[in-house]
Residue, then its C-alpha position, 0 to 999 in steps of 0.5 A: m988154504t992161503t987167505t989174503s985180506a984187503p988192507e985196512s982203509t985209512t981215513t985222513t982229515v984235513p983241517v979247512v981254514v976259512a978267513p974271517t970276512s973283513s969288517v974293515p970298511v973300504s973307502s971310495s974316492y969321488s971326483i967333482d968337476i969345476s966347470g962352467f962356473s958350476f960344481a958337477p956334480s952340485a950334490l954327492t953322498v959319500q961314506v965315512g972315510d970316503t975322498v972327494t977331489w975337486t979339479n978346476l977346469d976353468s981359466a977362472t980362479h974358484t974355491v972350495t969353502f965350506n961353511g963353518s968348516p974352514s979346515l976343509s976349504s981350499g985356497g984359490l984353485q988355478e986352472g987344473g989345481t985340485h983339492s981333496v977332503t977325506f970326510d971322517s964324520v956323518g953329516t952334510y956339508a954345504y960348500g961354494c965358491s968365495p968369489h962366485a957365491y951362486m956356485q954352491g954344493t953339498i956333500t952328505v956323508t953317511k956311515 
């Protein structure tokens, strides 16, 4: 009498590699229009590392002038001109337009 047995089963273990989650913050970009002699929006909250770009849509020359932070400020922006700032520190940044003192805005930067 001849007997046959089933072949032994084998188990193969395949390692699974899971990529670590990134702790690198993703920065965002925001736009503020200068139109009708005002900043729109006039108040904006962003995170550290985010960039804000102002675009002058008026025919009049405007500035983006930060109180106490001349390095963040623009020169005169002609119609279609832009000015961008990347915010590296938490805080509240008040700004305005030098030729038009009634034009005011605020950027609040959080973590």
